[in-house]
N, C-alpha and C positions, 0 to 999 in steps of 0.2 A: 201638757199631758205627757210629754216625753222628757221633761226636765229631770225627774228622779232617775230614770234609766240612764240618761246622759251622765249624771254625776256618779252613779254607782258603777257603771260599766266602762266609762272612758274619761275618768277624772283628769288624766294627763292632757287630754285634748282641751278641756275647759281651762285648765291652768295655763296651757300654752297660749290660748286665745286671749286670756286676761293679760298675761305678760307682754305679748306682742302689741296688744292695743295700748297698754300703758306706756310702751316704748315708742308709740307713734307709728307702728308698722301696719296696723289694721285700722281702716277707717270705720267710724261709726256707721250704723245702718248697713251692716254687712251680714250676709249669710256666709258663715265660715265653714269650710269643708275640711275634714280630716282625710286627705287623699290616700294616706296609708290604709285607713279603715275602709275606704271605698274600694280600693284595689283588693283587699282581703275579703270583703263581702262579695265582690264580683267573683272571686276565685272559688269561694265555697259554694256559691249558688250555681256557677257554671259547671263545677265538678259534679254536683248532684244532677244537674240537667242532662249532662252527657250520658249518665247511666240510664236515663229515661228517653234518650233519643230526641231531646227537645232542643230546638234552635233558640238562642237567647238574643233578643234585640233590646238594648237598653234604652230607656226613656230619659231625656235630659232636660225637659222643660222645667222640672222642679228645681234644679240647681242652675238655672239660667244658662244652659248650653255652654257652660264654662269649659274651655279647652283642657285645662288641667284635670278636670273630672272625667272628661271623655278619655283622656290618655290613661288615667288610672283604671277605668272600666275596661278599656281595651287590653291593658296589661293583665287584668284579672281574668281575661278569657272570653269576654262577650263576642258573639259572632258578628255583630254590627249594631246599628242604632235605628230606633224608630223615631220618626219626626211627627210631632203632633200637628205641625203645620209647616208652611214653607219657611217661616222664620226659624224653625228648628233645623230644617234641611240644609240651609245655607252654611251654618257653622260646622255641621257634620262634614260636609264636602270640603269646606275651606280648610279644615284641619286634617284632611287626608283619610277620613274614616269611611267605612262601608255604610251606605244608606240602605238599610234592610227593608224598611217598611215606611210608606208614605201614604197620606190621604185618609187615615182611619178616623180619628176623632174630628179632624177638620179636612173637608174635601179640598182638592186643589182648585183654586179659581181658574176660570176658563183662560184668562189672559196670561196665566203663569204656567199653563200646561207644557208649553214648549221648553221653558226653563227647567221644569221638573223632569222632563224626559231626558234632557242632557245630563242630569245627575245620575241616570241609570239606576233607579231604585230596584232592588231585587223583587219587591212586591209593591203593588199600588192598589189601594182599596177604593172601590167606587160604590156609591149608594143607588145608582140608577143606570139604565142603558145609555142615557145621554152622556153621563160622565164617563162611561166606558168608551164611548165613541170619541170623546175629547182626548182621553188618554191614548187611545189607539192611534189617532191621527198624529198626535205629537210624537209618539214613539216612532211611527213610520217615517215622519219627516226627519227624525234624527238617525234613521238607518238602523233601527232595532225593533225587536218584538218585546212588548211589555207583558209580564205575568200579572194578571189582575186577580184580586180577591173581591168577592162580593160580600157586603154586609147584608145579613138576612134577619128578618124579624117576623114575629107572629103577634097578633093581639094578646095582651096580657104580659108581654115581655117587659123587663125592667129597663128604664131609661132615666138618666138624670135629666131634669128639666132643661130643655134647650139642646140636648144631645141626641134628639130623635133622628132617625134616618135609616135607610136601607131598603132592600127589595123585599116585598111581602113574600112569605113562604109560598103562597099560592101562585106567585108569578116567577118563582125561581127558575124553573126549567126553561121557560120562554126567554128569560134573561140570559141564561147559559147559551141558548141557541143564538141569540144576537151576538154575544161575545165571540162565539166560535166562528162566526162569519166575518168578523172584523179583520181587516188587514192592519197589522201592527200590534195585535194583542192576542193573548191566549188566556183562557180560563184556568186558574191555578188552585183556587180553594175558597174557603168561607171564613167569615169572622163575625164577631159580635162584641158588644161592650155594654155593661160590664159582665164578664163571665163569672167572677167571684166577688163576693161582698162580705164585709165583716158584720157579724151579728153581735151588737154590743150587749144584748141581754144574755146571750150564751157565752160570749167571750171567745168566739171561734169564727172561722171563715167557712163559707158554704157556697156551693154553686147556685147561680141564679136560674130562673126559669129559662133564660136565654140559652143555656147550655143544652137543655132538652130540645129547644127549637133547632139549635145547630145540629144536634144528632139526627133529628128527623130530616133536616136539609141534606145532610151527608148521605143518608140512606137513599134519598131521591136521586142525588147527583151520581152516586156510584152505579146506578142503573142506566145512566145517560151516556150516549156514545162519545160525548165531548169530555167525559171525566178523565182527568190526567191519571197516569199510572200511580202517582203519589199525590193524593189530595191533601193540600195544606189546610190545617185547622189552626187559626190564630185566635187565642183565648186570653186577652189581656184583662188586668184588673186585680189589685190587691195581691201582687205576686211577691212571694218570698220563698226561700228554700223550704220552709215548712209546708207550703201548699203545692209544691211541684208534683208530688205524687198524685194529689187530687186532680190537678190539671191534666196529667198524663192519662189518668183513668177516665177523664171526661173527653178524651179524644184529641187533646192539644198536640200539635207538632211545633208550634211557635209560642213562646212566652215573652212578656215584655215588662221586666222589672223596672221600676223607677224608684219609689220610696223604699223598696226592699234593699236597694244598694246603699242607702243611707241609714238603714235601721229604723225607718219611721212609717211602716205600714201600721194600721190600727192594732194588729196583733202584737206588734213590738211594744205597744204601750202597756199591754197587760200580761206579757209573757216574755221571758228571756229566750230569744231565738239565736241561731248561729250568727246572724249578722249583728255587728256591734254598732252603736250610735255613731254617726259620722258627720253630723251637721248641727249647727246651732245658729241662732240669730243674736248678733252682738250690737248693742247700742251703748249709749253713754249718757250720763246725767248732764242735761243741757243747762238747767237752771233750777232754782228752788223758789216756788211761789207760795208765800204765806205758810211756809213750813212744809210744803208738799214738793218733793222732788219730781221733776219731769224729765223723761228721757226722749232722745230723738226717735222719730218714727221713719216711715218710708217703706218699711218691709213688714208691717204689722198685720198682714193678711194671714189669718189662720185658716187653713184648709178645713172646712167643716165636716170632717168625717165622724166627729162626735157631737153630741148635743152641747148646749152651752155649759161651760165650766169656768171656774175661777182660774184665770191665767196667773202664773207666778213667775218670778224671775230672781236670779241671784245678783246682788249688787256687791261688787268687789273693788277695793282700791288697790289690791295686789292679789297674787295667786293664792296666798294663804287663806284668803277670805271666802274661797268657793265653798267651804264646808259650813259657812254660816247659814242660818235659816233663810229660806227664800221668802220673798215679800209678795203680797198681792198686788196686782196691777189692774188699773182701770184702763181697759183697752178702748181705743176710739170706736165710736159707732161705725158699722160697716158703710153707712151712707156718708160719713164724714171723711175729710182728707186727714190721713194719719200723720200729722206733723209731730205730735208728741203722744206719749202715754204717761199717766200719773202713777207714781209708785207710793206704796204705803208701808214703809218700814215700821217696826215696833218702836214704841216710845223709848227714847234713850239711845236709839241706834243713830250713830252719826253718819250722814251721807253727804258727800261734798260734790261739787260740780267737777265733771271729768271722770267720775267713777265709772267703771265698766259695768254694763248691765247685760246679763246672759239669759236668753230665753231658750226653751226647748220645745217649741210647738212645731207642728207639721207645716212645712213651707211650700210655697208655689212661687218661686222667684220670678218667673216670666210674667206674672200679672202685677208686679210691683215696680217701684223705682229704687229698690235696694241694689247694692253691689254684691258681688260674690267673690270671696277671698279664699284662695286655696292654700292650705298648709301641707308641707311634706316634712318627714322626719319626726313626727310626733311619736311614732312607735319606738324610735331609737333614742328618745329624749333629747333630740336636737331639732326642734321645730323651727321652720322658717317659712316666710311667705314666698310662694312661687309665682303668684299672679293675682291680679284683681280684674274682674270682668263685669260688664253690665248684663242686664237680663237677656240681651240678644247675642251674648257670647263674644262681644267685642272687648278687647283688652283695654283697660282704663289705666292711664298713667296717674298714679297718686303720688304726690311729691314726697310724702313721708316714707314711701316704700322704696 
């Protein structure tokens, strides 16, 4: 869905990826990152965010918590990072970055609360008073006071299946009372997810009903004695420079771009936005079976923000071939192990084993077994590989690099 934008707006990146792969510098089954583009995207988004008094916490799960990408985002001006889970939090801390927000999409397991507290997250989201007590006790034991955000919901709010959770709006003030009495914690604000969603029919981003619920929650809390002088309002979801104004109007004080920093929110697929495409999935023709080329898989998970569509890829034996027509791909069934995908080039098109295959779909590196390869110097025409990482943010030594 993002292949055409990638080829139109950042062809030098695609050319660099093909050249480096053909030179043996990029392993197959890699999410390749244009670190120059990511830094520039972070800069444009953070510059706009500051005019709106928004704190920017970057999400890194999509790009496999890669150290090079975090460094690029930090250089671009992000205020810190949000960890989707403890597996995100560890590389953030290990690489010397600020852990801005923890516990939102995935709550901190009880046995890991002590470790989480030692990471000193600026904000820690809880879904219940029990989880608040766990966080407070862990923070107290580590000699600090933890600022807590409450996720709040009301019947009829939007959830992705399996993402449900939070304090019911009707129980909000009693939960604030409990947190206010905890040794080791203080109530800091409210959050929800998703705050914004892409409307494919209209081709635009709009606030969900959750934002209305959050506004009602804020009105209640602001009349409560435990309300802080500055009530934090964390509104993540479908964040890009284009929607920062809408987020600010909706009451946000904190935003959390992820795909916005690689130019791959749904809105980027239908409109040219300030962020340029900065990620691709790279594979290689593994073999040809009865005339059908198959490429290596491992990272063929397509984040389902759109309905089903025909995935296409560019097959190139050298950089000059990126302008050739893309080919349809038979993607593995989501229930199958994605060892390979089948390619269907036009009749008469010669495809050989070892050819580079470039995809432009929306990635989620942390749920795959793909590698993450960072390139710098693309914008100066001097691309080079600066690192290869796995989905947990660990550096991988690849002999060809």
